[in-house]
N, C-alpha and C positions, 0 to 999 in steps of 0.2 A: 564327363563328370555329371552325375545325375543330381537333380535338386532334392533336398531333403531337410531334415531338422537335426539339431545336435544329438549325438548318440546317447548322451547321458540324460536326456529328457525323454518322455514317452514318445513313441513313434507316431507317425500319421496313421489314421484309421486304415485297416487293411482294405486294399482295393481302391482307396481314395486317390484320384489323380493328383500329382504334385503341382497344383496350381495355387493361385492366390486365395481362392475360396477355401480350399482345404487348409491352407495355412491359417486363415482367419478363424476357422472353426477349431483348429488345433490350439490356437492361442487362448481361446476362452473355454476349452474343454475342462471339465471339473477335475480331470486327472492331471492336468498341467500344474505343477507345483509353483510355477514362477510368476505367471501373469497377475494373479490375484494378490500375491505377496508384494510385488512391485507397486501395484496400484494402491493398496491400503497403506503402504509405507509412505507414499506421496501424500495421502490425505492426512496421515499422522503428522508429517512434516509441515503441512500447511497450518495445522492447529497448534503444534508445539514448537515450531521453528527448527526442529531437528528430527530426523526420522529414527525409527527403531533401528534401522540400518542407516548409519550416518551417511554413507556413500550412496545416496539415492540414485546416482548416475551409474553405479557399478555394483551389480549383485554377483559378480564373478569372483574368481580366485584372488583378484587383487583388491576386492572390496572389503569393507569392514564387517565383522561378524555382528549379527543383531544383538542388541543389549538385552532384549527380552524375546527370545525365539519362540517360546510357547504362546506368548501374546500375539506375536505376528502370525503364527499358524492359525490360532483361533479366529482372529479377525479375518484372515483370508478365507477360511471355510464359511464364516458368517456371510461374507460378501458374496460368495458364489451361491450359497443356499438362498440368499435374498433375491436372486435373479440379477445380480450385479447392480443393485440399487445404491447409487452413490449418495443420494440424499439420506437414505436410511443409515448408511455407514457414517456419514458426517454427524448425523443426529446421535448415533451411538457413542461417538467419540466425545462430542461436546457436552453430553449429558452424563458422562462418567464422573465418578468421584475424583478420579485422577486429574481430569481437566478442570474441574470446578474448585480445586484447591486454591488457596491464596498464593499469589506469586511472590510474596515477601520471602526473602531468604535471610537466614542467620549467618553469622560468620563461619560457623561450623559447616553449614551447607556449602557456602562459597568455597571453602578450603577443600572440602572432601569431593564435591561434585559441581564444579563451576559451570559445566554445560547442562546440568540437570538431566543427565542420562539415567538417573535412578528415579526420576519423576517424584521427588519428595516435595515438590512445590508446583504450582501452576505455571503455565508458560508465560514468558516475558521476553518480547523481542520487538525491534522496530518494524513498523509496517512496511510492506513492499513499496517500491517507488510509486507505482500507480495509485496505491491506496493512500499514500501520504497526500497526494494532490486531491484525490476524490474526497477524502475526509475533510480537508479544508473547505472545499466547495460546498460539501453537504452541510457542514456546520453553519456556513454563511447563508444557506438556502439558495445557492446558485446552481447546484448540480443538476444537470439534465439527465434523467434516468431512462430516456428512450432506448429501446433495444433494436439493434440492427441499423443498417444504413452505411453510407460511404465514410471513408476516413475524414478526419477534420484536422484543422491547423490551429492549435492553440498558440498563445504568446511564446515567442522565443527571441533572443537577442538578434538585432538586425545584422544582416550581412553574412550570417553563418553559411547558408547555402551558396551564396554568391562567391564566397571565398574558396569554396571547394568545387565550383563550377568549371567545366572545361568543354570546349567545342561548342558549336552552335546547333548541332543536330540532335541533342539529347533533351529529354524532358526533365522537369524538376530542377531547373537551373536557378529559380528564384522562389522565395517563400513569401506568401501573402497570408496573414492570419485570417482565420474564419471570422464571421460576424454573427451576432445574435446568439441564439441558443447553442449553436455549434461550438462556440468558444468554451462552453461549460459541459460538454459531453464527457462521459467517463474516459479515463486515460487509455483504456483498451482500444479506443477508436482513433487515437492520435496517429497521424500519418508517420511512416517510418522510412527514412532514407538511409541506406546501408552505410554510406560514407559520412553522413552527418546525422547521427541518432539524436533524438530530443535531449538537449543538454540537462534540463531539469530532472529528467528521469534517470539518465546515466549517472548523475551526481549521487542519486540514491540507489546505485548498484543495479539498475536494470541492465540485463545482458544486451550485447550488441546485435544479437540475432544472426550472427554469422555462423553459428553452430548451435546445436541443440543443448539446452541448459536445463538439467534436472534439479540443480541445487544452486541457489544464488548465494553469493557472499553478502554479509551484512557488515558494513563499516560505519564508523562514526567520525566524521571529518568536519573541520571548520567551514569548508565550502558548503556543506549542507545547511548550516545555519545562515550563511550568506544568501542562499537560494530562498530559504523561508522568509528572510527579512526583506529581500529586494526584488524577487521575481514578480512581475506584474500580476500573475495569477494570485499570489498570496497577499500582495498589497491590496488588490481589489477585494479579495475575500475578507480581509480584515476590515476594510471600509464598510462593506455591506453588512458584516456582522455588527459593526459599531452602530450603523443606522438602525438595525433591528433592536439592538440593546437599548438605545436611546428612546426609540419609539414605544417599545413594549415593557421596559422595566421601570419607566417613570424617572423622576428627577433625583431620587436618592442614589448617590454614588455607590453605596454598599449594595443596594439591590441590583444595580447595573453590573457590578463586578460578579456577584453571585449568579446572575442570569447568564452572562457570557461564559463564565467559568464552567457552569453546569452543562451548557450546550456542547462545549468542547470536550469535557472530561467525564460527564455524567455523574458529577458529585459537586457538593458545595466546597468552596475553598476553606482551608483552615484559617484561623484568625491571623496568623503570621503572613500567610499568602495574601489574604485580603488586604492587610495593612500595606504590604509592598505595592500591590496594584493600585490602591487608593492614593498612595504617595506619588506613584508614577502619573496617575491621572491629573493630580493637582499640578505637578511640575510641568507636564506637557501642555496643559491648558494655559498656564501662565506664559509659557514659551510661545505658543501659537497665537495668543492674543497680541504679543509683541511683534510677531513675524507672520503677518497674514498671508504674505506671498508664499511662504513655505507651506502654510496650511492648505492653500488652494492647490498647490502643486501636488501635495500628498493625496488629497481627496479627489484629484482629477485623474488618477491612474485607473485605467481600465475602461471598458466600453459601457458597463452597467451605469445607467443614469443615477446620479445621486439625488437625494431628497433636498430640493432647494429651500425648504422650510427650516432646515436645521442650520444652526450657527456653524460656519466653517471651522472656526477655532475649536469649538467643542467637538465637532465631528472628527477633526484631525487628532485631537487629544485621545479620544476614545478609539480611534483607528489604531493608534500606537498601543493602547492597552490591549485591544483585540489581537493585534499582531504578536504581542508578548505571550498571550495565552495560546495562540496557535503555534508558537515556537517552543512551547514547553515540551520537555521530553515525554511527559505523560500523555500529551495530545497525540504524538506521532508513534506511540508505543502500544502494542497489544499486550495487555496484562490482565 
């Protein structure tokens, strides 16, 4: 049996040896109708949460037909003619009037087009698992944006790796969290063990990496809220955000709420939202003034040093407020 390409697609160039180099050139040949379409469909999926072809993992006979075939064809030809410029294609998508629409939906839209396949509104979907964590760290000012380097070991519940360990001759039998800036590196650098994937990422639908995944599922579960409220990464991010809020927004509680809210959502809170958060701040401050042990326990989470000049009860109260803001659906949603 001789090596070759599918008969229903263009053949290899005449005289080209059937090797990997010829296959690579064939894949990116302007006459190949598949590669560019698959690529731009992925980019569209990244921006809108769903591709023009919903089954991004399957462009074959078992896959779904494109919702807008002419748009897909046009984008593919633009991609090839630009020299396969990914940045240019992403810029084209995000500057389009389709992408820049409001993501608010009417009842009629929801009933007629729940998945927004007609693109009558802007995209709205929960951030991918890695971005949920990176977003919280960035809002707090903790995110380390260095590029490249070895994998790192962020916080995770004790004993997970040990519980799945077996034998004495294998590496990776125990888990020791990283220290310093490595704790706050982007989630793409998180070390990955096949039998024990990072729990905070898998909770937010990160794939297990046992197989190629072109399209992630997006779920909404109570366990996700528990991670955002209790995982040391998010508790620490909330405390650091609270320190920044207290230090930079002044003594006025309303200004503090507006400051933290805008950092997380890029807008000011509505009056009702502000009132809820102010009430929470007063209640938590009263509670932590009565229970200083709990206040010290809360603000002691994480390796980042806390500001000793700040009142522990006040810092704990605003840590709770910051945690509430970071837990908002709007904070972890792209819209």
